[in-house]
CHARMM-style PDB file with segment names, atoms N, HN, CA, C and O in Angstrom:
ATOM      1  N   MET     1       0.849  -1.205   0.000  1.00  0.00      PROA
ATOM      2  CA  MET     1       0.000   0.000   0.000  1.00  0.00      PROA
ATOM      3  C   MET     1       0.886   1.257   0.000  1.00  0.00      PROA
ATOM      4  O   MET     1       0.621   2.206  -0.738  1.00  0.00      PROA
ATOM      5  N   VAL     2       1.932   1.256   0.828  1.00  0.00      PROA
ATOM      6  HN  VAL     2       2.146   0.485   1.428  1.00  0.00      PROA
ATOM      7  CA  VAL     2       2.803   2.442   0.910  1.00  0.00      PROA
ATOM      8  C   VAL     2       3.431   2.706  -0.440  1.00  0.00      PROA
ATOM      9  O   VAL     2       3.512   3.853  -0.878  1.00  0.00      PROA
ATOM     10  N   VAL     3       3.883   1.631  -1.116  1.00  0.00      PROA
ATOM     11  HN  VAL     3       3.817   0.699  -0.760  1.00  0.00      PROA
ATOM     12  CA  VAL     3       4.527   1.798  -2.419  1.00  0.00      PROA
ATOM     13  C   VAL     3       3.543   2.428  -3.399  1.00  0.00      PROA
ATOM     14  O   VAL     3       3.916   3.332  -4.147  1.00  0.00      PROA
ATOM     15  N   VAL     4       2.289   1.966  -3.409  1.00  0.00      PROA
ATOM     16  HN  VAL     4       1.986   1.232  -2.802  1.00  0.00      PROA
ATOM     17  CA  VAL     4       1.286   2.515  -4.324  1.00  0.00      PROA
ATOM     18  C   VAL     4       1.094   4.002  -4.046  1.00  0.00      PROA
ATOM     19  O   VAL     4       1.051   4.807  -4.977  1.00  0.00      PROA
ATOM     20  N   VAL     5       0.978   4.375  -2.763  1.00  0.00      PROA
ATOM     21  HN  VAL     5       1.014   3.722  -2.006  1.00  0.00      PROA
ATOM     22  CA  VAL     5       0.782   5.789  -2.413  1.00  0.00      PROA
ATOM     23  C   VAL     5       1.971   6.607  -2.873  1.00  0.00      PROA
ATOM     24  O   VAL     5       1.801   7.689  -3.435  1.00  0.00      PROA
ATOM     25  N   VAL     6       3.187   6.098  -2.637  1.00  0.00      PROA
ATOM     26  HN  VAL     6       3.325   5.220  -2.180  1.00  0.00      PROA
ATOM     27  CA  VAL     6       4.398   6.832  -3.046  1.00  0.00      PROA
ATOM     28  C   VAL     6       4.403   7.005  -4.552  1.00  0.00      PROA
ATOM     29  O   VAL     6       4.695   8.094  -5.045  1.00  0.00      PROA
ATOM     30  N   VAL     7       4.083   5.938  -5.301  1.00  0.00      PROA
ATOM     31  HN  VAL     7       3.846   5.053  -4.901  1.00  0.00      PROA
ATOM     32  CA  VAL     7       4.077   6.034  -6.768  1.00  0.00      PROA
ATOM     33  C   VAL     7       3.041   7.062  -7.218  1.00  0.00      PROA
ATOM     34  O   VAL     7       3.317   7.864  -8.110  1.00  0.00      PROA
ATOM     35  N   MET     8       1.855   7.048  -6.612  1.00  0.00      PROA
ATOM     36  HN  MET     8       1.631   6.396  -5.887  1.00  0.00      PROA
ATOM     37  CA  MET     8       0.809   8.010  -6.995  1.00  0.00      PROA
ATOM     38  C   MET     8       1.267   9.434  -6.716  1.00  0.00      PROA
ATOM     39  O   MET     8       1.077  10.327  -7.542  1.00  0.00      PROA
ATOM     40  N   VAL     9       1.873   9.647  -5.544  1.00  0.00      PROA
ATOM     41  HN  VAL     9       2.028   8.922  -4.873  1.00  0.00      PROA
ATOM     42  CA  VAL     9       2.368  10.992  -5.198  1.00  0.00      PROA
ATOM     43  C   VAL     9       3.424  11.424  -6.198  1.00  0.00      PROA
ATOM     44  O   VAL     9       3.416  12.567  -6.654  1.00  0.00      PROA
ATOM     45  N   MET    10       4.340  10.516  -6.546  1.00  0.00      PROA
ATOM     46  HN  MET    10       4.347   9.588  -6.175  1.00  0.00      PROA
ATOM     47  CA  MET    10       5.389  10.855  -7.517  1.00  0.00      PROA
ATOM     48  C   MET    10       4.757  11.223  -8.855  1.00  0.00      PROA
ATOM     49  O   MET    10       5.167  12.199  -9.482  1.00  0.00      PROA
ATOM     50  N   MET    11       3.759  10.450  -9.301  1.00  0.00      PROA
ATOM     51  HN  MET    11       3.426   9.657  -8.792  1.00  0.00      PROA
ATOM     52  CA  MET    11       3.107  10.744 -10.575  1.00  0.00      PROA
ATOM     53  C   MET    11       2.448  12.117 -10.526  1.00  0.00      PROA
ATOM     54  O   MET    11       2.556  12.892 -11.476  1.00  0.00      PROA
ATOM     55  N   VAL    12       1.764  12.423  -9.417  1.00  0.00      PROA
ATOM     56  HN  VAL    12       1.677  11.793  -8.646  1.00  0.00      PROA
ATOM     57  CA  VAL    12       1.112  13.736  -9.283  1.00  0.00      PROA
ATOM     58  C   VAL    12       2.159  14.833  -9.344  1.00  0.00      PROA
ATOM     59  O   VAL    12       1.959  15.842 -10.020  1.00  0.00      PROA
ATOM     60  N   VAL    13       3.283  14.649  -8.640  1.00  0.00      PROA
ATOM     61  HN  VAL    13       3.445  13.830  -8.091  1.00  0.00      PROA
ATOM     62  CA  VAL    13       4.341  15.666  -8.639  1.00  0.00      PROA
ATOM     63  C   VAL    13       4.873  15.862 -10.053  1.00  0.00      PROA
ATOM     64  O   VAL    13       5.065  16.996 -10.493  1.00  0.00      PROA
ATOM     65  N   VAL    14       5.116  14.757 -10.769  1.00  0.00      PROA
ATOM     66  HN  VAL    14       4.960  13.836 -10.411  1.00  0.00      PROA
ATOM     67  CA  VAL    14       5.622  14.868 -12.144  1.00  0.00      PROA
ATOM     68  C   VAL    14       4.619  15.608 -13.013  1.00  0.00      PROA
ATOM     69  O   VAL    14       4.999  16.497 -13.775  1.00  0.00      PROA
ATOM     70  N   VAL    15       3.339  15.254 -12.910  1.00  0.00      PROA
ATOM     71  HN  VAL    15       3.030  14.532 -12.291  1.00  0.00      PROA
ATOM     72  CA  VAL    15       2.305  15.909 -13.727  1.00  0.00      PROA
ATOM     73  C   VAL    15       2.263  17.402 -13.413  1.00  0.00      PROA
ATOM     74  O   VAL    15       2.183  18.229 -14.321  1.00  0.00      PROA
ATOM     75  N   VAL    16       2.317  17.745 -12.120  1.00  0.00      PROA
ATOM     76  HN  VAL    16       2.381  17.073 -11.383  1.00  0.00      PROA
ATOM     77  CA  VAL    16       2.277  19.163 -11.728  1.00  0.00      PROA
ATOM     78  C   VAL    16       3.496  19.883 -12.280  1.00  0.00      PROA
ATOM     79  O   VAL    16       3.376  20.990 -12.806  1.00  0.00      PROA
ATOM     80  N   ASP    17       4.670  19.268 -12.168  1.00  0.00      PROA
ATOM     81  HN  ASP    17       4.767  18.369 -11.741  1.00  0.00      PROA
ATOM     82  CA  ASP    17       5.882  19.892 -12.704  1.00  0.00      PROA
ATOM     83  C   ASP    17       5.737  20.131 -14.207  1.00  0.00      PROA
ATOM     84  O   ASP    17       6.029  21.223 -14.696  1.00  0.00      PROA
ATOM     85  N   VAL    18       5.288  19.114 -14.936  1.00  0.00      PROA
ATOM     86  HN  VAL    18       5.051  18.227 -14.539  1.00  0.00      PROA
ATOM     87  CA  VAL    18       5.124  19.271 -16.380  1.00  0.00      PROA
ATOM     88  C   VAL    18       4.133  20.384 -16.689  1.00  0.00      PROA
ATOM     89  O   VAL    18       4.363  21.200 -17.582  1.00  0.00      PROA
ATOM     90  N   ALA    19       3.031  20.414 -15.948  1.00  0.00      PROA
ATOM     91  HN  ALA    19       2.845  19.752 -15.222  1.00  0.00      PROA
ATOM     92  CA  ALA    19       2.023  21.450 -16.194  1.00  0.00      PROA
ATOM     93  C   ALA    19       2.613  22.835 -15.948  1.00  0.00      PROA
ATOM     94  O   ALA    19       2.381  23.756 -16.731  1.00  0.00      PROA
ATOM     95  N   VAL    20       3.377  22.987 -14.861  1.00  0.00      PROA
ATOM     96  HN  VAL    20       3.566  22.238 -14.225  1.00  0.00      PROA
ATOM     97  CA  VAL    20       3.988  24.287 -14.550  1.00  0.00      PROA
ATOM     98  C   VAL    20       4.938  24.691 -15.675  1.00  0.00      PROA
ATOM     99  O   VAL    20       4.929  25.841 -16.115  1.00  0.00      PROA
ATOM    100  N   VAL    21       5.764  23.738 -16.143  1.00  0.00      PROA
ATOM    101  HN  VAL    21       5.771  22.804 -15.786  1.00  0.00      PROA
ATOM    102  CA  VAL    21       6.705  24.045 -17.219  1.00  0.00      PROA
ATOM    103  C   VAL    21       5.950  24.473 -18.478  1.00  0.00      PROA
ATOM    104  O   VAL    21       6.330  25.445 -19.131  1.00  0.00      PROA
ATOM    105  N   VAL    22       4.881  23.748 -18.819  1.00  0.00      PROA
ATOM    106  HN  VAL    22       4.572  22.959 -18.288  1.00  0.00      PROA
ATOM    107  CA  VAL    22       4.108  24.084 -20.028  1.00  0.00      PROA
ATOM    108  C   VAL    22       3.514  25.474 -19.897  1.00  0.00      PROA
ATOM    109  O   VAL    22       3.569  26.263 -20.841  1.00  0.00      PROA
ATOM    110  N   VAL    23       2.937  25.788 -18.721  1.00  0.00      PROA
ATOM    111  HN  VAL    23       2.892  25.147 -17.955  1.00  0.00      PROA
ATOM    112  CA  VAL    23       2.332  27.112 -18.521  1.00  0.00      PROA
ATOM    113  C   VAL    23       3.389  28.193 -18.650  1.00  0.00      PROA
ATOM    114  O   VAL    23       3.154  29.214 -19.296  1.00  0.00      PROA
ATOM    115  N   VAL    24       4.566  27.981 -18.035  1.00  0.00      PROA
ATOM    116  HN  VAL    24       4.756  27.151 -17.511  1.00  0.00      PROA
ATOM    117  CA  VAL    24       5.633  28.986 -18.101  1.00  0.00      PROA
ATOM    118  C   VAL    24       6.063  29.195 -19.549  1.00  0.00      PROA
ATOM    119  O   VAL    24       6.248  30.332 -19.983  1.00  0.00      PROA
ATOM    120  N   VAL    25       6.223  28.099 -20.301  1.00  0.00      PROA
ATOM    121  HN  VAL    25       6.072  27.175 -19.948  1.00  0.00      PROA
ATOM    122  CA  VAL    25       6.631  28.222 -21.701  1.00  0.00      PROA
ATOM    123  C   VAL    25       5.576  28.986 -22.498  1.00  0.00      PROA
ATOM    124  O   VAL    25       5.911  29.864 -23.294  1.00  0.00      PROA
ATOM    125  N   LEU    26       4.296  28.651 -22.282  1.00  0.00      PROA
ATOM    126  HN  LEU    26       4.025  27.938 -21.635  1.00  0.00      PROA
ATOM    127  CA  LEU    26       3.224  29.352 -23.002  1.00  0.00      PROA
ATOM    128  C   LEU    26       3.238  30.845 -22.683  1.00  0.00      PROA
ATOM    129  O   LEU    26       3.103  31.678 -23.579  1.00  0.00      PROA
ATOM    130  N   VAL    27       3.402  31.179 -21.400  1.00  0.00      PROA
ATOM    131  HN  VAL    27       3.511  30.503 -20.672  1.00  0.00      PROA
ATOM    132  CA  VAL    27       3.426  32.598 -21.009  1.00  0.00      PROA
ATOM    133  C   VAL    27       4.606  33.292 -21.675  1.00  0.00      PROA
ATOM    134  O   VAL    27       4.464  34.404 -22.184  1.00  0.00      PROA
ATOM    135  N   LEU    28       5.777  32.644 -21.676  1.00  0.00      PROA
ATOM    136  HN  LEU    28       5.892  31.740 -21.262  1.00  0.00      PROA
ATOM    137  CA  LEU    28       6.950  33.250 -22.308  1.00  0.00      PROA
ATOM    138  C   LEU    28       6.698  33.464 -23.797  1.00  0.00      PROA
ATOM    139  O   LEU    28       7.036  34.517 -24.337  1.00  0.00      PROA
ATOM    140  N   VAL    29       6.108  32.472 -24.463  1.00  0.00      PROA
ATOM    141  HN  VAL    29       5.834  31.616 -24.024  1.00  0.00      PROA
ATOM    142  CA  VAL    29       5.834  32.605 -25.902  1.00  0.00      PROA
ATOM    143  C   VAL    29       4.869  33.770 -26.140  1.00  0.00      PROA
ATOM    144  O   VAL    29       5.070  34.567 -27.056  1.00  0.00      PROA
ATOM    145  N   MET    30       3.814  33.867 -25.307  1.00  0.00      PROA
ATOM    146  HN  MET    30       3.651  33.220 -24.563  1.00  0.00      PROA
ATOM    147  CA  MET    30       2.852  34.958 -25.484  1.00  0.00      PROA
ATOM    148  C   MET    30       3.541  36.298 -25.279  1.00  0.00      PROA
ATOM    149  O   MET    30       3.312  37.238 -26.041  1.00  0.00      PROA
ATOM    150  N   VAL    31       4.393  36.396 -24.242  1.00  0.00      PROA
ATOM    151  HN  VAL    31       4.580  35.633 -23.623  1.00  0.00      PROA
ATOM    152  CA  VAL    31       5.105  37.654 -23.984  1.00  0.00      PROA
ATOM    153  C   VAL    31       5.998  37.996 -25.173  1.00  0.00      PROA
ATOM    154  O   VAL    31       6.037  39.147 -25.608  1.00  0.00      PROA
ATOM    155  N   MET    32       6.717  37.000 -25.704  1.00  0.00      PROA
ATOM    156  HN  MET    32       6.685  36.065 -25.351  1.00  0.00      PROA
ATOM    157  CA  MET    32       7.585  37.257 -26.854  1.00  0.00      PROA
ATOM    158  C   MET    32       6.754  37.729 -28.044  1.00  0.00      PROA
ATOM    159  O   MET    32       7.158  38.656 -28.745  1.00  0.00      PROA
ATOM    160  N   MET    33       5.588  37.101 -28.285  1.00  0.00      PROA
ATOM    161  HN  MET    33       5.260  36.347 -27.716  1.00  0.00      PROA
ATOM    162  CA  MET    33       4.732  37.509 -29.405  1.00  0.00      PROA
ATOM    163  C   MET    33       4.270  38.947 -29.212  1.00  0.00      PROA
ATOM    164  O   MET    33       4.267  39.734 -30.158  1.00  0.00      PROA
ATOM    165  N   VAL    34       3.873  39.294 -27.973  1.00  0.00      PROA
ATOM    166  HN  VAL    34       3.875  38.655 -27.204  1.00  0.00      PROA
ATOM    167  CA  VAL    34       3.432  40.670 -27.699  1.00  0.00      PROA
ATOM    168  C   VAL    34       4.577  41.640 -27.958  1.00  0.00      PROA
ATOM    169  O   VAL    34       4.374  42.698 -28.553  1.00  0.00      PROA
ATOM    170  N   VAL    35       5.797  41.278 -27.508  1.00  0.00      PROA
ATOM    171  HN  VAL    35       5.962  40.418 -27.024  1.00  0.00      PROA
ATOM    172  CA  VAL    35       6.952  42.157 -27.718  1.00  0.00      PROA
ATOM    173  C   VAL    35       7.210  42.329 -29.208  1.00  0.00      PROA
ATOM    174  O   VAL    35       7.464  43.442 -29.670  1.00  0.00      PROA
ATOM    175  N   VAL    36       7.145  41.224 -29.971  1.00  0.00      PROA
ATOM    176  HN  VAL    36       6.938  40.320 -29.596  1.00  0.00      PROA
ATOM    177  CA  VAL    36       7.380  41.308 -31.412  1.00  0.00      PROA
ATOM    178  C   VAL    36       6.338  42.214 -32.058  1.00  0.00      PROA
ATOM    179  O   VAL    36       6.668  43.055 -32.894  1.00  0.00      PROA
ATOM    180  N   VAL    37       5.065  42.035 -31.662  1.00  0.00      PROA
ATOM    181  HN  VAL    37       4.797  41.352 -30.983  1.00  0.00      PROA
ATOM    182  CA  VAL    37       4.004  42.874 -32.238  1.00  0.00      PROA
ATOM    183  C   VAL    37       4.256  44.337 -31.911  1.00  0.00      PROA
ATOM    184  O   VAL    37       4.119  45.198 -32.780  1.00  0.00      PROA
ATOM    185  N   LEU    38       4.625  44.631 -30.655  1.00  0.00      PROA
ATOM    186  HN  LEU    38       4.736  43.932 -29.949  1.00  0.00      PROA
ATOM    187  CA  LEU    38       4.891  46.020 -30.273  1.00  0.00      PROA
ATOM    188  C   LEU    38       6.044  46.584 -31.091  1.00  0.00      PROA
ATOM    189  O   LEU    38       5.969  47.718 -31.565  1.00  0.00      PROA
ATOM    190  N   VAL    39       7.115  45.803 -31.262  1.00  0.00      PROA
ATOM    191  HN  VAL    39       7.176  44.882 -30.877  1.00  0.00      PROA
ATOM    192  CA  VAL    39       8.259  46.282 -32.046  1.00  0.00      PROA
ATOM    193  C   VAL    39       7.830  46.578 -33.473  1.00  0.00      PROA
ATOM    194  O   VAL    39       8.207  47.607 -34.033  1.00  0.00      PROA
ATOM    195  N   VAL    40       7.042  45.681 -34.070  1.00  0.00      PROA
ATOM    196  HN  VAL    40       6.736  44.844 -33.615  1.00  0.00      PROA
ATOM    197  CA  VAL    40       6.581  45.890 -35.452  1.00  0.00      PROA
ATOM    198  C   VAL    40       5.723  47.152 -35.539  1.00  0.00      PROA
ATOM    199  O   VAL    40       5.889  47.954 -36.458  1.00  0.00      PROA
ATOM    200  N   VAL    41       4.807  47.329 -34.583  1.00  0.00      PROA
ATOM    201  HN  VAL    41       4.673  46.678 -33.836  1.00  0.00      PROA
ATOM    202  CA  VAL    41       3.944  48.517 -34.599  1.00  0.00      PROA
ATOM    203  C   VAL    41       4.780  49.782 -34.478  1.00  0.00      PROA
ATOM    204  O   VAL    41       4.560  50.746 -35.212  1.00  0.00      PROA
ATOM    205  N   VAL    42       5.744  49.782 -33.548  1.00  0.00      PROA
ATOM    206  HN  VAL    42       5.922  48.999 -32.952  1.00  0.00      PROA
ATOM    207  CA  VAL    42       6.595  50.968 -33.369  1.00  0.00      PROA
ATOM    208  C   VAL    42       7.377  51.242 -34.642  1.00  0.00      PROA
ATOM    209  O   VAL    42       7.486  52.393 -35.064  1.00  0.00      PROA
ATOM    210  N   ALA    43       7.926  50.195 -35.264  1.00  0.00      PROA
ATOM    211  HN  ALA    43       7.838  49.260 -34.921  1.00  0.00      PROA
ATOM    212  CA  ALA    43       8.689  50.390 -36.499  1.00  0.00      PROA
ATOM    213  C   ALA    43       7.807  50.979 -37.588  1.00  0.00      PROA
ATOM    214  O   ALA    43       8.223  51.901 -38.290  1.00  0.00      PROA
ATOM    215  N   VAL    44       6.586  50.453 -37.738  1.00  0.00      PROA
ATOM    216  HN  VAL    44       6.248  49.704 -37.168  1.00  0.00      PROA
ATOM    217  CA  VAL    44       5.669  50.970 -38.771  1.00  0.00      PROA
ATOM    218  C   VAL    44       5.346  52.437 -38.500  1.00  0.00      PROA
ATOM    219  O   VAL    44       5.357  53.254 -39.421  1.00  0.00      PROA
ATOM    220  N   VAL    45       5.056  52.777 -37.232  1.00  0.00      PROA
ATOM    221  HN  VAL    45       5.047  52.113 -36.484  1.00  0.00      PROA
ATOM    222  CA  VAL    45       4.735  54.172 -36.887  1.00  0.00      PROA
ATOM    223  C   VAL    45       5.912  55.075 -37.210  1.00  0.00      PROA
ATOM    224  O   VAL    45       5.728  56.150 -37.780  1.00  0.00      PROA
ATOM    225  N   VAL    46       7.133  54.648 -36.849  1.00  0.00      PROA
ATOM    226  HN  VAL    46       7.282  53.774 -36.386  1.00  0.00      PROA
ATOM    227  CA  VAL    46       8.314  55.471 -37.124  1.00  0.00      PROA
ATOM    228  C   VAL    46       8.469  55.675 -38.617  1.00  0.00      PROA
ATOM    229  O   VAL    46       8.727  56.795 -39.059  1.00  0.00      PROA
ATOM    230  N   VAL    47       8.317  54.606 -39.414  1.00  0.00      PROA
ATOM    231  HN  VAL    47       8.107  53.697 -39.055  1.00  0.00      PROA
ATOM    232  CA  VAL    47       8.461  54.726 -40.866  1.00  0.00      PROA
ATOM    233  C   VAL    47       7.417  55.693 -41.412  1.00  0.00      PROA
ATOM    234  O   VAL    47       7.738  56.554 -42.231  1.00  0.00      PROA
ATOM    235  N   VAL    48       6.172  55.559 -40.965  1.00  0.00      PROA
ATOM    236  HN  VAL    48       5.911  54.860 -40.299  1.00  0.00      PROA
ATOM    237  CA  VAL    48       5.109  56.448 -41.455  1.00  0.00      PROA
ATOM    238  C   VAL    48       5.428  57.893 -41.105  1.00  0.00      PROA
ATOM    239  O   VAL    48       5.296  58.778 -41.951  1.00  0.00      PROA
ATOM    240  N   VAL    49       5.851  58.145 -39.861  1.00  0.00      PROA
ATOM    241  HN  VAL    49       5.959  57.426 -39.174  1.00  0.00      PROA
ATOM    242  CA  VAL    49       6.167  59.512 -39.442  1.00  0.00      PROA
ATOM    243  C   VAL    49       7.299  60.071 -40.296  1.00  0.00      PROA
ATOM    244  O   VAL    49       7.221  61.210 -40.757  1.00  0.00      PROA
ATOM    245  N   VAL    50       8.359  59.275 -40.512  1.00  0.00      PROA
ATOM    246  HN  VAL    50       8.422  58.350 -40.137  1.00  0.00      PROA
ATOM    247  CA  VAL    50       9.488  59.746 -41.312  1.00  0.00      PROA
ATOM    248  C   VAL    50       9.025  60.081 -42.728  1.00  0.00      PROA
ATOM    249  O   VAL    50       9.390  61.122 -43.274  1.00  0.00      PROA
ATOM    250  N   VAL    51       8.218  59.195 -43.322  1.00  0.00      PROA
ATOM    251  HN  VAL    51       7.922  58.349 -42.878  1.00  0.00      PROA
ATOM    252  CA  VAL    51       7.743  59.441 -44.697  1.00  0.00      PROA
ATOM    253  C   VAL    51       6.914  60.723 -44.740  1.00  0.00      PROA
ATOM    254  O   VAL    51       7.089  61.548 -45.636  1.00  0.00      PROA
ATOM    255  N   VAL    52       6.004  60.892 -43.762  1.00  0.00      PROA
ATOM    256  HN  VAL    52       5.862  60.222 -43.033  1.00  0.00      PROA
ATOM    257  CA  VAL    52       5.158  62.097 -43.745  1.00  0.00      PROA
ATOM    258  C   VAL    52       6.028  63.345 -43.610  1.00  0.00      PROA
ATOM    259  O   VAL    52       5.804  64.329 -44.315  1.00  0.00      PROA
ATOM    260  N   VAL    53       7.013  63.319 -42.719  1.00  0.00      PROA
ATOM    261  HN  VAL    53       7.195  62.519 -42.146  1.00  0.00      PROA
ATOM    262  CA  VAL    53       7.886  64.489 -42.532  1.00  0.00      PROA
ATOM    263  C   VAL    53       8.638  64.787 -43.821  1.00  0.00      PROA
ATOM    264  O   VAL    53       8.724  65.941 -44.239  1.00  0.00      PROA
ATOM    265  N   VAL    54       9.188  63.743 -44.457  1.00  0.00      PROA
ATOM    266  HN  VAL    54       9.118  62.805 -44.117  1.00  0.00      PROA
ATOM    267  CA  VAL    54       9.940  63.960 -45.700  1.00  0.00      PROA
ATOM    268  C   VAL    54       9.030  64.558 -46.763  1.00  0.00      PROA
ATOM    269  O   VAL    54       9.420  65.495 -47.460  1.00  0.00      PROA
ATOM    270  N   VAL    55       7.819  64.023 -46.893  1.00  0.00      PROA
ATOM    271  HN  VAL    55       7.502  63.262 -46.328  1.00  0.00      PROA
ATOM    272  CA  VAL    55       6.891  64.540 -47.904  1.00  0.00      PROA
ATOM    273  C   VAL    55       6.534  65.994 -47.598  1.00  0.00      PROA
ATOM    274  O   VAL    55       6.507  66.828 -48.502  1.00  0.00      PROA
ATOM    275  N   MET    56       6.257  66.303 -46.324  1.00  0.00      PROA
ATOM    276  HN  MET    56       6.279  65.625 -45.589  1.00  0.00      PROA
ATOM    277  CA  MET    56       5.909  67.679 -45.971  1.00  0.00      PROA
ATOM    278  C   MET    56       7.066  68.625 -46.283  1.00  0.00      PROA
ATOM    279  O   MET    56       6.853  69.700 -46.844  1.00  0.00      PROA
ATOM    280  N   VAL    57       8.303  68.228 -45.920  1.00  0.00      PROA
ATOM    281  HN  VAL    57       8.476  67.355 -45.464  1.00  0.00      PROA
ATOM    282  CA  VAL    57       9.461  69.078 -46.204  1.00  0.00      PROA
ATOM    283  C   VAL    57       9.613  69.249 -47.708  1.00  0.00      PROA
ATOM    284  O   VAL    57       9.882  70.352 -48.183  1.00  0.00      PROA
ATOM    285  N   GLY    58       9.444  68.169 -48.458  1.00  0.00      PROA
ATOM    286  HN  GLY    58       9.226  67.273 -48.072  1.00  0.00      PROA
ATOM    287  CA  GLY    58       9.537  68.262 -49.915  1.00  0.00      PROA
ATOM    288  C   GLY    58       8.498  69.204 -50.481  1.00  0.00      PROA
ATOM    289  O   GLY    58       8.800  70.011 -51.360  1.00  0.00      PROA
ATOM    290  N   LEU    59       7.257  69.110 -49.977  1.00  0.00      PROA
ATOM    291  HN  LEU    59       7.012  68.455 -49.262  1.00  0.00      PROA
ATOM    292  CA  LEU    59       6.202  70.014 -50.456  1.00  0.00      PROA
ATOM    293  C   LEU    59       6.545  71.460 -50.110  1.00  0.00      PROA
ATOM    294  O   LEU    59       6.344  72.358 -50.929  1.00  0.00      PROA
ATOM    295  N   MET    60       7.066  71.692 -48.890  1.00  0.00      PROA
ATOM    296  HN  MET    60       7.229  70.963 -48.226  1.00  0.00      PROA
ATOM    297  CA  MET    60       7.436  73.060 -48.499  1.00  0.00      PROA
ATOM    298  C   MET    60       8.517  73.599 -49.423  1.00  0.00      PROA
ATOM    299  O   MET    60       8.450  74.746 -49.866  1.00  0.00      PROA
ATOM    300  N   VAL    61       9.530  72.756 -49.715  1.00  0.00      PROA
ATOM    301  HN  VAL    61       9.584  71.825 -49.354  1.00  0.00      PROA
ATOM    302  CA  VAL    61      10.610  73.193 -50.600  1.00  0.00      PROA
ATOM    303  C   VAL    61      10.043  73.501 -51.977  1.00  0.00      PROA
ATOM    304  O   VAL    61      10.401  74.505 -52.594  1.00  0.00      PROA
ATOM    305  N   VAL    62       9.144  72.620 -52.461  1.00  0.00      PROA
ATOM    306  HN  VAL    62       8.854  71.805 -51.960  1.00  0.00      PROA
ATOM    307  CA  VAL    62       8.559  72.848 -53.792  1.00  0.00      PROA
ATOM    308  C   VAL    62       7.765  74.149 -53.793  1.00  0.00      PROA
ATOM    309  O   VAL    62       7.859  74.930 -54.740  1.00  0.00      PROA
ATOM    310  N   VAL    63       6.975  74.393 -52.727  1.00  0.00      PROA
ATOM    311  HN  VAL    63       6.899  73.758 -51.958  1.00  0.00      PROA
ATOM    312  CA  VAL    63       6.173  75.618 -52.655  1.00  0.00      PROA
ATOM    313  C   VAL    63       7.094  76.834 -52.642  1.00  0.00      PROA
ATOM    314  O   VAL    63       6.848  77.807 -53.356  1.00  0.00      PROA
ATOM    315  N   VAL    64       8.169  76.783 -51.822  1.00  0.00      PROA
ATOM    316  HN  VAL    64       8.369  75.993 -51.242  1.00  0.00      PROA
ATOM    317  CA  VAL    64       9.108  77.909 -51.745  1.00  0.00      PROA
ATOM    318  C   VAL    64       9.748  78.127 -53.106  1.00  0.00      PROA
ATOM    319  O   VAL    64       9.843  79.264 -53.571  1.00  0.00      PROA
ATOM    320  N   CYS    65      10.192  77.043 -53.757  1.00  0.00      PROA
ATOM    321  HN  CYS    65      10.115  76.120 -53.379  1.00  0.00      PROA
ATOM    322  CA  CYS    65      10.828  77.165 -55.064  1.00  0.00      PROA
ATOM    323  C   CYS    65       9.823  77.731 -56.072  1.00  0.00      PROA
ATOM    324  O   CYS    65      10.187  78.536 -56.930  1.00  0.00      PROA
ATOM    325  N   GLY    66       8.537  77.300 -55.963  1.00  0.00      PROA
ATOM    326  HN  GLY    66       8.242  76.646 -55.267  1.00  0.00      PROA
ATOM    327  CA  GLY    66       7.537  77.785 -56.914  1.00  0.00      PROA
ATOM    328  C   GLY    66       7.232  79.254 -56.711  1.00  0.00      PROA
ATOM    329  O   GLY    66       7.082  80.000 -57.679  1.00  0.00      PROA
ATOM    330  N   ASP    67       7.136  79.682 -55.439  1.00  0.00      PROA
ATOM    331  HN  ASP    67       7.258  79.077 -54.653  1.00  0.00      PROA
ATOM    332  CA  ASP    67       6.790  81.082 -55.174  1.00  0.00      PROA
ATOM    333  C   ASP    67       7.982  81.990 -55.476  1.00  0.00      PROA
ATOM    334  O   ASP    67       7.848  82.967 -56.212  1.00  0.00      PROA
ATOM    335  N   GLU    68       9.140  81.671 -54.912  1.00  0.00      PROA
ATOM    336  HN  GLU    68       9.249  80.877 -54.314  1.00  0.00      PROA
ATOM    337  CA  GLU    68      10.321  82.523 -55.090  1.00  0.00      PROA
ATOM    338  C   GLU    68      11.467  81.648 -55.579  1.00  0.00      PROA
ATOM    339  O   GLU    68      12.081  80.925 -54.794  1.00  0.00      PROA
ATOM    340  N   GLY    69      11.750  81.711 -56.848  1.00  0.00      PROA
ATOM    341  HN  GLY    69      11.252  82.298 -57.486  1.00  0.00      PROA
ATOM    342  CA  GLY    69      12.757  80.845 -57.433  1.00  0.00      PROA
ATOM    343  C   GLY    69      14.127  81.027 -56.816  1.00  0.00      PROA
ATOM    344  O   GLY    69      14.884  80.063 -56.702  1.00  0.00      PROA
ATOM    345  N   ASN    70      14.465  82.254 -56.413  1.00  0.00      PROA
ATOM    346  HN  ASN    70      13.850  83.037 -56.505  1.00  0.00      PROA
ATOM    347  CA  ASN    70      15.805  82.488 -55.884  1.00  0.00      PROA
ATOM    348  C   ASN    70      15.982  81.918 -54.470  1.00  0.00      PROA
ATOM    349  O   ASN    70      17.110  81.818 -53.988  1.00  0.00      PROA
ATOM    350  N   MET    71      14.861  81.536 -53.787  1.00  0.00      PROA
ATOM    351  HN  MET    71      13.945  81.618 -54.178  1.00  0.00      PROA
ATOM    352  CA  MET    71      14.960  80.945 -52.454  1.00  0.00      PROA
ATOM    353  C   MET    71      15.131  79.435 -52.515  1.00  0.00      PROA
ATOM    354  O   MET    71      15.191  78.771 -51.481  1.00  0.00      PROA
ATOM    355  N   CYS    72      15.212  78.891 -53.727  1.00  0.00      PROA
ATOM    356  HN  CYS    72      15.164  79.430 -54.567  1.00  0.00      PROA
ATOM    357  CA  CYS    72      15.254  77.437 -53.856  1.00  0.00      PROA
ATOM    358  C   CYS    72      16.508  76.905 -53.191  1.00  0.00      PROA
ATOM    359  O   CYS    72      17.591  77.465 -53.361  1.00  0.00      PROA
ATOM    360  N   LEU    73      16.365  75.812 -52.424  1.00  0.00      PROA
ATOM    361  HN  LEU    73      15.485  75.357 -52.286  1.00  0.00      PROA
ATOM    362  CA  LEU    73      17.505  75.226 -51.706  1.00  0.00      PROA
ATOM    363  C   LEU    73      18.351  74.410 -52.668  1.00  0.00      PROA
ATOM    364  OT1 LEU    73      19.361  73.833 -52.265  1.00  0.00      PROA
TER     365      LEU     73
END
């Protein structure tokens, strides 16, 4: 009887350990996915902002060149 109880306890401990490891791995994977998504979003926002700024500066230069040719950069 003691051996059976010990074996059952060991099996429960192993199952709990495996479950804890699986949960930790899943949480880490989810955190990594969230970090990757955040990095991608930040990169896209930065690219969009840079493009908008470049276009605005280009339009300003074109407007200045169109209005006063001698002010052209």
